[in-house]
N, C-alpha and C positions, 0 to 999 in steps of 0.2 A: 420486492418477489420472494415468498417464502413456500415453498411445494416440500411437502410432508409427506411421506408413505409411513400408512399401518403397519406395523411388525409384527408377523414377516409379509407377505403378500407377493404378486408379480403385478408385472406392466400390467396396465388395460388402458391403452392410449393410441389413438391416432396414429402416432409418430414410430414408423418401421421401426423394429427389437431386431438388429444386428449382432449379433454376440460371436461374429469370428473377423479377427482383422484382416484377414485376407479378401473377406467382403466388401470391404471398402474401397471402392477405386483410390488409385493416388494418381488424383493431379492436382493440388498444390504440391504436395508432398513427393518426394523424390529419392525414393534407400539404393543406393548402387553398391552398397559394400554392406559387408557385418560390421553392426557395431559395438566397441569404436573400431573405427577402420586402422590399413595401417600407416596410415601418415599421423591419426590420431596417437597410435602407440607410441607412437616413439616421441613424441613430441612428450608424453604421458611423462618416458621417463628423465627429462628434462626435467619436468615440475615436480615430477618427485623428490628430485636431486638439488632443484635447485627455491624452489617456492614454501614456503612456509606450511603446513597444511593447517593450521590455525587459521585458512583461509577458506577450507573446505570446497569441496565441490560437487556441485546437485547431480551433474550429469557429464557422461562420458564424451564429451562433445568439444571440439576448442573449435568455434567460430570463424571464419574466413572471411565472410561478406554477410551481408542485411540487405535486405528490402521491405519497406511494407509491413504485411504481418509474416515474411520466411526469413529463415535465417538458413544460410549456406555453412556446412565445414570444409575443412582441409582435405578432406577425404569427396566432397564433390555431392554428399547428401543433403538433400534441402528439407529443412521441417518447419513445419505451422507453429509460430509464436503466440504461446500464451501466455508466456510471461512480461513479455514488454518488458525487459528489464529489472523488472518488481517495477512493473508500472510507470515506468521512464520514458517508455518508447510512447507513448500516449498516441501522437502526430506518426507512428509508422517508423519501422526503423529507415536509420539513413534518409531520414524525409532532405527530397532535394531541396525545399528550401529553407531547412536549417543546415545543412550543407554547402549551401551557397552563402550564407550569411557566415559562417564559421570560414571559410575559407575569406570571403573579401575584408572581415574584419581582421584576420590573421596577418592578411598584409599590408593593414593601415595599420593597426596599435596593435602589441599583443597583453602588454602590464604596464604601469607605474607607481601602482597600487592607488587605490582612489583618494584616502585620507591624503597622501602625498599632492598629488595630481589630477585632480576630480577630473569625470569623461562622461559625455552626455548620454549616451546605452544605460550606466547605473541608471540615474534616473528618469529615462524614461522608461523604465522596469516599475521603478517605484511607483511610477504616475501607473501604471497599467495595472498594480497590486490595491494600489488606491481605487480604482474601478472596477474591478471586479470581486472582492473582498466581500464579505457582508457588511453591512452597517452604512447609515447614511448620514456618520458623521465623519471631520476631521480625521483622514488616516495618513501616518509615516510608515517608511519600509526599513532595514536596515537589511544588507544581502549578506550572504555568507556563503559557503559550501556544501556544506551538508547535511541531511536534516536533523543530525542529532547536534553541530554543534548550536542550526536555528533550535533547537528545545533549550538546549545550555542559555543560549541568550535570551528567549525568553522568560526563564526563571529568574535568568540577573536581573535583567529589567522590573520585573513583577516584584522582586523584593526590596530593588532599586524605588520602587516608585512608594509601595505600601511601608515600608521602614519595617514588615515582619521578615522572617526566614521560612516558616513549614510549608511544603506542598503537597498536596490531595492528592496520589494516581487512583487509577484504577487497579484492580486487577484485572492482570490478561493483557497487560497492558504492555508495550514494544514502546519502545520511544531512541533506543541505538543503544551506540558500546561503548562511549568515555565513559568517566567514572562517574559523571552525576546521570547521566541517561541510562547508563546499564545501573544504578539502585532504584532509579524510575521502572524499572523494566523491571517483570516478575518472573519470566521463566526462569530457573537456577543453567541448565543444560541447550543450548551451546553459552549461553552468554556473558552467565555469572562465576562460573566454577572454579574456582581456585586465585581471583580477580579480586579478592577484597583486600581492607578494608573498603566499604561502602560509604557513600556519601550517607552525612545524617539528615534529621529534619525531613524524612519523607518518610508519608503517612498513606498505607492502601485500604483502601474499601471494596465491597464487588461491587463488578459494573452487570447491567442488566443482560440477563444471556436468557433470551425467551426458551430455547429448549432447555434449557435445565436447569436454572434457579427456580423457585420455590413461586415467583409471580409469574410468571409467563407472558399473556401479551399484558401483565398490568404495569407500564413503566415509573405509574406516578409510584407505588406502592411500593417498588424497587429502588426509588430517587428516595422516598423515607427511611428504607433501612439503610443504605447509604449513607445521608444525613445521622441519620443516629449512631452511626459508628466513627467518623469523625466526630462528634461529641465527645464519644466517651477517649478517644485517642489523642486529639490535642484540642484547646480552646479556640475556640473560631479567633478570635481576637489577635492570637499569636498565626493565623494563615496567610502565605503571603498568594496564595494560586492554587486553583484546581485544575488540573488539567486532564484532559480527555482526547480519544477517538473518538469522530461521531461515528466510525466503523470500525471497530476492530480490525488491525494489520494482522501481523504475526500471530494473534493471538486467537484466530480461529474463524475471520472476515463473520465475524460477529456484531449483528444489526443490533440495537438495543430497541426494549418495545416507545413504543410512543408515550412519554410522559417521565420518563428516564432524566434523557440530558436537558429538556424542560426545566424538569425540580432540580437538578442539581445546580443550574444556572442562574435560576430564581430564587434561592437558597446564597448563595455565593455574592448576590450582589446587594442580596437583605445585610448579607452580615459586612458589605467592605469588604468582599473577597473579588480578587481580578478571577477569569475562565479565560484558560488556554485552550483555545481547540486547535488540535495535532493533527493535518490536514494532509501530513505528507506522503501517508499514499493512498487516499481517499479524494485529493483534491484535484483542481484543474481537469473538470468535465468528467473524471472517470464515473458517476454514479448515476451523470443525466443530469444534475446540476453543475454549474462551475461547483462549489463547493458542498462537498456533503454533508454537512451539517445545515442546508438549506431545507434538505426534506424532512429538519425537525425544527424549524423555525427559530434556531440557533441563531446569535447576533456576538458574536466574541468579542469578551477585547481587546485581545492578541491570539493572533493566528499564524502558524508557521505551515509553510511549505517548502516542498523540494521538487526530487522526482521529474512529473511530470516537468517542471516548469522550463528546464534546460531542453526537452527534446531530446539527452542525449549527454550534454555535456553540465558538468557538477555545479548546479547554484541551488542555494537556497532562502531562504527570506523571513522574517518578523514582521509585519505587518498588523498593526493596532491602533488605536484611539493616539491622537495626537499628545494630548497631554501624559499621557505615562510615558510614549519613545518619548518624551521633550525631557524625563526627567533623571537623566543619565548627562553624567561629564562629558565631556569631549574627549576623545579619547579611549574613552572605558566598553568600547564598543568596534568592533571591526575587523582586520584583521591582513595581513602582507596579500592573499590572493581572493578576497573575501568581493566578488565581484566582479570578476576578473571580465573586461574589456568582451572577449572571446566570448565567453559564457553567456555574457549579456545581450553581444549579437542575437546567440543561440536561443536564450527566454522571448526576446520581441520577435523571431520567425516564432518559435513554437506558437506565441498566444496567437498570433496572429493567423496562423492555421486553426487553432478552436473557435475564433472568432468567424471565417470565412465560411467553413462548413459546417458551422455549427454542432461543436463533438458533441455538446451534452445531449443534443439530440439524436444524433447517431448511439454516442454510449446507453441510452434508454433504448432505443428496439436491439441493441445487441445485447441487453437485459431479456427484450421481451421474445427475439428470438431462441436465445438459449435455453429460456425456461421452455420453452415447447423440447428442442432438439435435447433433453437432459428430461425429460420427462419419463422416460422407459428407464434410466437410472432411478432416477427422484422417487418410482412408485417400487423399487425391488427392494428387497430384506435386508439389503446389507450398506442402505442408506436411509440415515435418519431426518434430512433435512437438506434441499438446495435452497441457498440463501441467499440476499445479497442486494445492491443496490447497482441498477443502471448493469455499465459491464467491470462488475466490482465483486462476483461471482464463488462462493462457498460449497462445496459440496463435503458433509459431512459424513464418514462409514461408523458404521456400527458391527455386531455382530448381529447375525440374523433372529429376530425374537426379542433383542434386547435395545437399552441405549449406552450400551457398553461401549466406549470408544473402539479400531480396530485399525490401532497405529499399523499394524504388523500386513494388512491387504492396501495400504494408503504406499506401504512401503513397496512391495510388488508389483504395485501399477504405478510408481513411478519408473522403477527399475526395466519396465518392460514400455514407458511411454516412447522413449529414444530411438528405439528399433522399430515403435509403429511411425515414428515421423512426428512428435509432439515435442515440445518443451514446456512441460507446468513444472508446478510447485505446490509443496503440499505447508502445514501451519497446522496452526492448534497448540492449544497449552498438552493437548495430549497424541499431539503428532498424527492427528486421523482427516486430517481437510485437506482436501485439493482444491487448491485456490486459482484462479482461472483468472490473467488479466490480460488478453488480448490488445493489440493495438487496438484504438479506435478507429483508425482508419482499415479495417481490418470485412471484407466482401462477405458480402452473407455467403457467398460458395465456398470462401475459405472457411466459414466460420460455423459450415456446415458440415462438411469436412473432416476438422477437426473434432467438434464435438461427439458425430458420430464415432470416428475412432475413437474416441476415450472413452465412448458408452462401453464399445467394443474389448477395449483392452481388461478395460473394469468388471464384465460380465465372465471373460475368459480365466482372471487371476481368480474372483470369488467364485468359480468353480475349481478350480483347483482342490 
């Protein structure tokens, strides 16, 4: 999905153009108070007093309950959720199957530490990961708690197996907030400012950004350029791993041009370098395939997953070639809470939903419908591109008649969205991309209402 308007232009699509929020009927949405409401304002006082501001707060909303594709706040306002907890609730908010599995497991076994007293759930999750991740070779997994932990451990494993230390990362990348993963992340604010010193032996090269780089749709040329920069910065014989997101998340929902990832992987393997695919945000059906790398024919040596894996519970994984995973000494990996029994039960229930409901196909359908619904916005002078794979959709805003990023407009859209009954997120190096990550169980009616509302919000704010 890539829809680009010629700038400036006007919408010339069969989709009705609704440019006022009040003209979109509230069906799934229900706004009954001012936003923020009175109970939210009361909670906000305690938040301001007791919670570190470093956590951040995207929306003036305190959630009380959630179901499917909606979240209801403490004041009784109901929002259509286009964030899914940053791609976590892919099987739906508070999916009944996941909640039931969590309750049953919590009543049976809460914790032992898998390294101390193993349990079946951990092993079953690893079996499912071996089944669904790319590659027909023997695979093994390590379970952890967060995406950043998964990336840290993937790097550890790659270094141990290879006996080398250098790691190649991409421009615009986001890999986490721990010291190593923060060092691997591009954007300084808010992720890195004031937190140095950073981990050594990290080298950054350009990622394919077809809208903005010189190579456009020629991903092979972009890969050659990246490889040239790698060789300039570090000798290939010193490189343990290359890591890339198949679709960049925080960096702007950037879909690389065909040939780019393939070129990187081919070069890595010719030089004895481990290729790591970071599928923490894009994995588990989000893009219309079980994993986004499949769109590009990528079979990584190691793959990191999290977010949607647990359906709302904290769990992550590193899955990879058995000979690489076997290289680490006993006790070198893991953690007290890693692969907790309750999180494993949630993961198994989530994967079962993905299988039974064929969520890759559902994600592909969401992408097709979203392309239609966002067409009026894509054809407008304030949007450079609507892009994505499946239900991982980015809308990049620019100043009319240019490709100059328009982060100010995105900030205004973000501020208005809750008042209109939407929960959305922004992203991008320039802060000018709205990212859409609806639960994959969202109905067509809910998605239509949500994206029609989003278009109206954007048109109203652009007219200011």
